[in-house]
N, C-alpha and C positions, 0 to 999 in steps of 0.2 A: 714256792713262788720265787722267781728270780728277778732281782732288781738290778738294772743296769744304771750305774751312775756315770754320767758324762762329765768331762772336765768343764770348768767354768769357761764360758765363751770369751770372757774378758780377763783371763788370767794373765797378769803382767808382772814384771819385776819393777818395784819402785826404787828410786834412788834414795840416797840419804837425805834427810830434811835439810833445807837451807834456812837459816835464820833470817827473817825479813825485817825485824825491828830489834834495836839494840840499846835503846835508852833506858832510863831508870823508872819508867811508868808501866803500868799493867796494860796489855793489849789483848782483847778477847773478842769472841763472836765473829770470826771471819766469814765472809761470803764472797765467793769468786764468780766473776762474770763468765758467761758461757764460752766466750772466745779465749778465756784464760789469761788475758793481759792485765786485768785490774782486780784488786781485792779491796773490799770495804770491811771495816771492823770498828770497834769502839775502844777507846782508851780514856784514862782519867788523868789528864795533865794537871788539873787543879786539885786532884785528890778527893774532891767533894762531889763532882758530877762526871758523867760519862759523855764524851763527845764523839762524833762520827769522823772517821778518817778514810782515805783511800790511799793505796800504794800500788805501784806496778808490781807484777808478779815476780820480778827479779829483785825487789826490795828498794828500787829507786823511786823518786818522785812522791815521797810521803806528803800528803796534803790534808790538813785539818779542815773539814767542811763546816762543822758547827762550832760555836763558841758562845754558849748561853748558860743560864743558871739551872737549866733543867737536866734531867737524865735522859739522854738520847740513846735508844736501845734497839737491838736486833736489826741491823741494817741489811738490806737485800739490794743487790746491784743488777741492773739489766744486762743483757747479753754482750753488748759492746762496751760496757763500762762507763756509760755517759750519764746514767740516772740512778739515784739511790733513794729508796724509801726506807722509813724507820718509824718507830713510835717514840714519843717524848711527852714529858709533862712540863715543857717549857712555858706553856700557857695556863698551867694549873692542873688540868686533868690529862690523862694519857690520850693522845690523838695521833693519827697517822700523818706523816709529813713526807714531802719529796724535796730533793735538792739535786742540782746538777753536780757532776763529779769534779767540777772546777770550783765549787763552793758558792755558786750563784743560784738564784731562783728558789730559795727556801719558801715552800708553800704548804700551808695546812691542807690536808685532803679530807679530814673529818672534823666535825664540830658537834659534839654531843655533850649533854649535861647529865650528871648522875650516872655515868657509865664510862667504861674504858674501852679503847680500841687499841689492839696490840698485835704483835707478830705478823707484820706485813711481809708478803712475798711478791716480787714483781716478775712478770713473765720475761722471757729472754728478749722478746722484741719490744718490751716496754709498754705494751698496749693494755695490759691487765694487771690489777693488784688484787690479791686475796688477803684477808686479814680476819682476826677474830674480835668479837665485841660482846659485851654483856648487856647491851642496851635493852634486851627483852627480859632480863633477869637471869638468863642462862648464857654461858659462853656459846656463841653460834658463829658460823662462818659467813663472811660477806665478801662481795666482789665488786670491783669498779672497773670500767673500761674507759679508755681515752678516746677523744674525738679530735678531729683536725678542723681547721678553720673552714674547710670546704663543706663541712656538714653543719649547716646552720641550725638544724633542730636535731640533736642527737636522739636516736631511738632508745627508749628504755627497754633493755633486754630483761628477760625473766629467767631465773634459774632456781631450782628447789634446794638452795643452800640454807636458807634461814628465813625467819620472819623479822622484819624491822623496817625502820624508815630512816632515810638519810635526807636531811634538809639543811640547806645553807642559803645565805643571801644571794640574790641575783648577781652581785658583783664577785661572788666567790668563784674559785676555779672549778667547783663542783656544781653540776646542774641538778635540779630537783629530781629525786627518785622516790618512789613509794612502793609499798608492798601490799599484796592482797592474797588471801587464801593460802598462806604458807609459802608464797613465792617471793623471793627477794628481788626488788627492782635494782638492777645493777646501775650504779650511778656513773655518769660520764665525767671525766676529768680531762683537762687540757694536757696533751702529751707532748709538750715542748721540750723534749730531752735535749 
């Protein structure tokens, strides 16, 4: 048997790393937007909690997005670097939040009791968020999509990701979503990036 190995289609030469942060605190969990211009990460300026930051990919424009008593973890940034999602225990239990990359618009996207919602990832266009939650007793995958003001009644989409229910108050940024027969009702959220 003859096996032909082809070179990697994306073989490139990488330059030497450039240091983006230089202060005396720890900076971890970077996530870069698809256009490559913005990076989000966490740092511990108060040494007791983790806060969300963004920085331009050349190291300029460091901006602290959160400043609360919770641990704000695993940020994910959309493609053009305008919207960040992360999980935090700032309200007690771990929930998913979104914030604009200028530090405005901090909004909870989940609100569950006796469970955690973690590891959110936002799509490049900012229209979908996937995350994990143990609301059924096991860690399962969940997904939310955003709606615009032109859609008065967002359609609840179904996907075989998990079993669970997302429910928040009518004034919440999330609209009601339910699940049946092992299909997750994707919950709509306002996508005001």
